[in-house]
C-alpha positions as CSV (number, residue, x, y, z in Angstrom):
1,M,134.3,36.1,128.5
2,N,134.3,39.5,130.3
3,T,131.6,41.9,129.6
4,P,132.3,45.7,129.7
5,Q,130.6,45.7,133.1
6,T,132.6,42.9,134.7
7,R,136.0,43.3,133.0
8,R,138.8,44.5,135.2
9,F,141.7,46.5,133.8
10,N,145.3,46.5,134.8
11,V,146.2,50.1,135.3
12,A,149.7,51.7,135.6
13,V,150.0,55.2,137.0
14,V,153.3,56.8,135.9
15,G,154.4,59.6,138.2
16,A,152.4,58.0,141.0
17,T,154.3,59.9,143.7
18,G,153.7,63.4,142.2
19,A,151.0,65.8,143.0
20,V,148.8,64.8,140.1
21,G,149.7,61.1,140.3
22,E,148.5,60.9,144.0
23,V,145.2,62.5,143.0
24,M,144.8,60.0,140.1
25,L,145.1,57.2,142.6
26,S,142.5,58.7,144.9
27,I,140.1,59.4,142.0
28,L,140.4,55.9,140.6
29,A,139.3,54.7,144.0
30,E,136.6,57.3,144.5
31,R,135.0,56.5,141.2
32,N,135.2,52.8,141.6
33,F,137.2,52.3,138.4
34,P,137.3,48.6,137.5
35,V,140.9,48.1,138.4
36,G,142.3,44.5,138.3
37,T,145.9,45.2,139.3
38,L,147.2,48.7,139.9
39,V,150.9,49.4,139.4
40,P,152.4,52.7,140.7
41,L,155.5,53.7,138.7
42,A,158.0,56.5,139.1
43,S,161.6,57.4,138.6
44,E,164.4,55.3,140.2
45,R,164.7,58.0,142.9
46,S,161.1,57.4,144.1
47,A,161.0,53.6,143.5
48,G,160.6,51.7,146.7
49,N,158.4,54.3,148.3
50,T,154.8,53.4,148.9
51,V,151.5,54.9,147.8
52,E,148.0,54.3,149.1
53,F,145.2,52.8,146.9
54,R,142.0,51.5,148.4
55,D,143.4,51.1,151.9
56,Q,146.4,49.2,150.5
57,E,150.0,50.3,150.6
58,L,151.5,49.6,147.1
59,V,155.3,49.7,146.5
60,V,156.3,52.1,143.7
61,Q,158.2,50.4,140.9
62,D,161.0,51.9,138.8
63,L,159.6,53.0,135.4
64,A,162.9,52.4,133.6
65,S,163.0,48.7,134.3
66,F,159.3,47.9,134.3
67,D,157.9,45.6,131.6
68,P,154.6,47.1,130.4
69,S,153.2,43.8,129.0
70,G,149.8,43.1,130.5
71,I,149.0,46.7,131.3
72,D,145.6,47.7,129.7
73,I,145.6,51.5,130.6
74,A,148.5,53.7,131.5
75,L,148.0,57.1,133.1
76,F,151.1,59.2,132.6
77,S,151.8,62.3,134.6
78,A,155.6,62.5,134.9
79,G,156.5,65.3,132.5
80,G,156.9,65.5,128.7
81,E,160.3,63.9,128.4
82,T,159.3,60.9,130.4
83,S,156.1,60.6,128.2
84,K,158.1,60.9,125.0
85,Q,160.4,58.1,126.1
86,Y,158.0,55.6,127.7
87,A,154.5,56.2,126.4
88,P,155.2,54.7,123.0
89,K,156.6,51.6,124.7
90,F,153.5,51.1,126.7
91,A,151.3,51.6,123.7
92,A,153.4,49.1,121.7
93,A,152.8,46.6,124.5
94,G,149.1,47.0,124.1
95,A,148.2,49.6,126.7
96,V,146.0,52.6,126.0
97,V,148.1,55.6,127.2
98,I,146.4,58.6,128.6
99,D,149.1,61.3,128.8
100,N,148.9,64.4,131.0
101,S,152.0,66.1,129.5
102,S,152.2,68.3,126.4
103,A,154.3,65.7,124.6
104,F,151.7,64.6,122.1
105,R,148.9,67.2,122.3
106,Y,149.7,68.8,119.0
107,D,150.2,65.6,117.0
108,D,147.5,65.1,114.4
109,D,147.3,61.4,115.1
110,V,146.8,61.8,118.9
111,P,143.3,63.0,120.1
112,L,143.2,65.8,122.6
113,V,140.1,65.2,124.7
114,V,138.0,66.9,127.4
115,S,135.5,64.3,128.6
116,E,132.5,66.7,128.5
117,V,133.5,68.3,125.2
118,N,134.7,65.8,122.6
119,P,134.5,62.3,124.2
120,E,134.0,60.7,120.9
121,Q,137.6,61.5,119.9
122,V,138.9,58.9,122.5
123,R,138.3,56.1,120.0
124,N,140.4,57.9,117.3
125,R,143.8,56.8,118.7
126,P,145.9,55.2,115.9
127,R,149.0,55.3,118.1
128,G,147.3,54.1,121.2
129,I,147.8,57.4,122.9
130,V,145.2,60.0,124.1
131,A,146.3,63.4,125.3
132,N,145.0,65.2,128.3
133,P,144.8,69.0,127.7
134,N,146.5,71.7,129.7
135,C,144.8,72.5,132.9
136,S,143.9,76.1,132.0
137,T,142.4,75.0,128.6
138,M,140.5,72.2,130.3
139,Q,138.3,74.4,132.5
140,L,138.0,77.1,129.9
141,L,136.5,74.7,127.3
142,V,134.2,72.8,129.7
143,A,132.5,76.2,130.1
144,L,132.9,77.6,126.5
145,A,132.1,74.5,124.4
146,P,128.3,74.7,125.0
147,L,128.3,78.4,124.2
148,H,130.4,77.8,121.1
149,R,128.1,75.1,119.8
150,R,125.0,77.2,120.4
151,Y,126.1,80.7,119.5
152,G,129.5,80.3,117.7
153,I,132.5,81.9,119.4
154,E,134.7,84.1,117.2
155,R,137.1,85.4,119.7
156,V,138.3,84.7,123.3
157,N,140.2,87.1,125.5
158,V,141.4,85.2,128.6
159,A,143.6,86.1,131.6
160,T,144.4,83.1,133.7
161,Y,145.2,83.3,137.4
162,Q,147.0,80.0,138.0
163,S,147.8,78.4,141.3
164,V,151.2,77.2,142.2
165,S,150.2,73.5,142.3
166,G,150.2,73.7,138.5
167,A,154.0,73.9,138.8
168,G,154.3,70.9,141.0
169,R,155.0,70.0,144.6
170,S,158.2,72.0,144.8
171,A,156.2,75.2,143.8
172,M,153.7,74.6,146.6
173,E,156.6,74.2,149.0
174,E,158.2,77.4,147.8
175,L,155.0,79.4,148.4
176,G,154.6,78.0,151.9
177,K,158.2,78.6,152.7
178,Q,158.3,82.2,151.4
179,T,155.1,83.0,153.2
180,A,156.5,81.9,156.5
181,Q,159.8,83.7,155.9
182,L,158.2,87.0,155.0
183,L,155.8,86.9,157.9
184,G,158.9,86.3,160.1
185,F,160.6,89.3,158.5
186,N,163.3,87.0,157.0
187,A,164.9,87.3,153.6
188,I,163.8,85.0,150.8
189,N,165.6,83.3,148.0
190,P,163.4,82.4,145.0
191,E,164.3,79.0,143.5
192,K,161.3,77.5,141.7
193,F,160.0,80.8,140.4
194,P,162.1,83.6,138.9
195,V,160.9,86.1,141.4
196,Q,159.1,86.1,144.8
197,I,155.7,84.3,144.5
198,A,154.4,84.9,148.1
199,F,152.1,88.0,148.2
200,N,153.0,88.6,144.5
201,L,151.8,87.9,140.9
202,I,154.0,86.6,138.1
203,P,152.9,87.3,134.5
204,H,155.0,84.4,133.2
205,I,154.3,80.7,133.0
206,D,156.6,78.4,130.9
207,S,159.1,79.7,128.4
208,F,158.8,82.9,126.3
209,L,158.3,82.5,122.5
210,D,159.4,84.7,119.6
211,N,155.9,86.3,119.4
212,G,156.2,87.6,122.9
213,F,153.7,85.1,124.3
214,T,154.7,82.3,126.7
215,K,154.2,78.7,125.8
216,E,151.5,78.4,128.4
217,E,149.6,81.2,126.7
218,M,150.0,79.6,123.3
219,K,148.7,76.3,124.6
220,L,145.4,78.0,125.1
221,V,145.4,79.0,121.5
222,W,146.5,75.7,120.0
223,E,144.4,73.5,122.3
224,T,141.2,75.5,122.1
225,R,141.2,75.2,118.3
226,K,142.1,71.5,118.2
227,I,139.5,70.4,120.9
228,L,136.7,72.5,119.4
229,G,137.7,71.5,115.9
230,D,137.6,75.1,114.7
231,D,140.8,76.9,113.6
232,S,138.9,80.2,113.0
233,I,138.5,80.9,116.7
234,Q,140.8,83.7,117.8
235,V,142.3,83.4,121.3
236,N,144.2,86.2,123.1
237,P,145.6,84.9,126.3
238,T,147.7,86.2,129.3
239,A,148.8,83.6,131.9
240,V,149.6,84.7,135.4
241,R,150.9,82.7,138.4
242,V,149.2,83.7,141.7
243,P,150.0,82.8,145.3
244,V,147.2,80.3,145.7
245,F,147.8,76.6,146.4
246,Y,145.0,74.9,144.5
247,G,142.6,76.2,141.8
248,H,143.0,78.1,138.6
249,S,140.8,81.1,137.8
250,E,140.1,82.8,134.5
251,A,138.7,86.1,133.5
252,V,137.1,85.5,130.1
253,A,135.6,87.8,127.5
254,I,134.1,86.1,124.4
255,E,132.7,87.5,121.2
256,T,130.0,85.4,119.5
257,R,128.6,85.2,116.0
258,E,125.0,85.3,117.5
259,K,124.1,87.5,120.4
260,V,123.8,85.7,123.7
261,T,122.3,87.3,126.7
262,A,123.6,86.8,130.2
263,Q,120.4,84.9,131.2
264,A,120.5,82.6,128.2
265,A,124.2,81.9,129.0
266,R,123.3,81.1,132.6
267,E,120.6,78.7,131.6
268,L,122.7,76.9,129.0
269,L,125.7,76.6,131.3
270,A,123.5,75.4,134.3
271,A,122.3,72.5,132.0
272,S,125.8,71.6,130.8
273,P,127.8,68.6,132.1
274,G,130.6,69.4,134.5
275,V,129.6,73.0,135.0
276,E,128.1,74.6,138.1
277,V,126.9,78.2,137.9
278,V,127.5,80.4,140.9
279,D,126.3,83.8,139.9
280,D,124.5,85.8,142.6
281,R,125.1,89.5,142.2
282,K,126.0,90.0,145.9
283,P,129.2,89.8,148.1
284,G,130.4,86.2,148.0
285,G,128.0,85.2,145.2
286,Y,130.7,84.0,142.9
287,P,133.2,81.1,142.8
288,T,136.7,81.3,144.1
289,P,139.5,78.7,144.3
290,V,139.2,78.5,148.1
291,T,135.5,78.6,148.6
292,H,134.4,76.5,145.7
293,A,137.0,74.8,143.5
294,S,139.7,73.3,145.7
295,G,139.1,69.5,146.1
296,K,136.0,69.6,143.9
297,D,135.3,68.1,140.4
298,A,133.1,70.8,138.8
299,V,134.1,73.8,136.7
300,Y,132.4,76.8,138.4
301,V,131.2,79.8,136.4
302,G,130.1,83.2,137.7
303,R,130.2,86.9,137.0
304,I,128.2,86.3,133.9
305,R,127.4,89.6,132.2
306,E,127.1,91.1,128.8
307,D,130.0,93.1,127.5
308,I,129.2,96.8,127.5
309,S,131.9,97.5,125.0
310,H,130.8,95.0,122.3
311,P,127.4,94.2,120.9
312,R,127.9,90.4,120.9
313,G,130.3,90.2,123.9
314,L,129.9,88.1,127.1
315,N,132.1,88.1,130.2
316,L,132.6,85.1,132.5
317,W,134.7,84.1,135.6
318,I,135.7,80.4,135.5
319,V,137.2,78.6,138.4
320,S,138.3,74.9,138.8
321,D,140.7,72.7,140.7
322,N,143.6,72.4,138.4
323,I,144.9,69.1,139.9
324,R,141.5,67.4,139.8
325,K,139.5,68.5,136.7
326,G,142.6,70.2,135.2
327,A,144.6,67.0,135.2
328,A,143.8,63.8,137.2
329,L,140.0,63.7,137.0
330,N,139.9,64.2,133.2
331,A,142.5,61.5,132.8
332,V,140.4,59.1,134.8
333,Q,137.3,60.1,132.9
334,L,139.1,59.3,129.6
335,A,140.1,56.0,131.1
336,E,136.4,55.3,131.8
337,L,135.6,56.1,128.2
338,V,138.2,53.5,127.1
339,A,136.9,51.0,129.7
340,A,133.4,51.4,128.3
341,E,134.6,50.2,124.9
342,G,134.9,46.8,126.5
């Protein structure tokens, strides 16, 4: 009989040729996840291509015709519609599905889990599905959960500065293409984004809702409350797309029930899992997507200071790689929690 230490798991990666799927494969290898057989899956269009895993070239199979029998863990990162169609089939065949889309995040019987914040919820999966939060929520809560548990957060004001990789490979290609065209004094034709993204900011991510917020902004509201298990937390978000390839940044102002000083916050965050404090009050003494986050696993926090306009306010600057911790890394960490169950 296999013990939890020796058991190997058959793992499917759905969306293996996408930006997040590729990083999932590399993180599974980096962290020595106990893979028995790894099956890369994608749409019929990408089937037949190869992906690399542990120095092997694996042929991508067609998701639509694949039989999920025998798969233990399925990591999905192929969009909400694909997840809605196929994730229940994998779960019905006995796999634990870890889904990176928004398809199941708001279902009461699907846990929404950040590995450092509420790992115990992974076991609470009656449908066999565990949801990965949105990338901007993920890094926010790795930093805010310790503060909430110690001081109680009443309100969060957050403006996100989200890199184009959050919109997929075609978005990164558009930023690169537009940058080259503009530097060559050529006209551009926006395709992926509604307006020019190169050398510009776009205060619009996902669709607009009736309340004037975008769906991306409301994800921060809904997911913060669900993950922290506290519907009383007020969240006021603005989500902005910025001309950065990798790494999301967030300017955050919180109001707490109990006063927290900047020094106390620094010490608490420095001792919190998944967080690195970079907070020297000098030029370059703060985290940025390029200098700190890109390609790294941690959530970086800097610019920690008390709010001069509120007696119990605290300001923070939070930066993380949206493809790694914001998506692929957390999914693999959740798979590790499942594997540890034996």
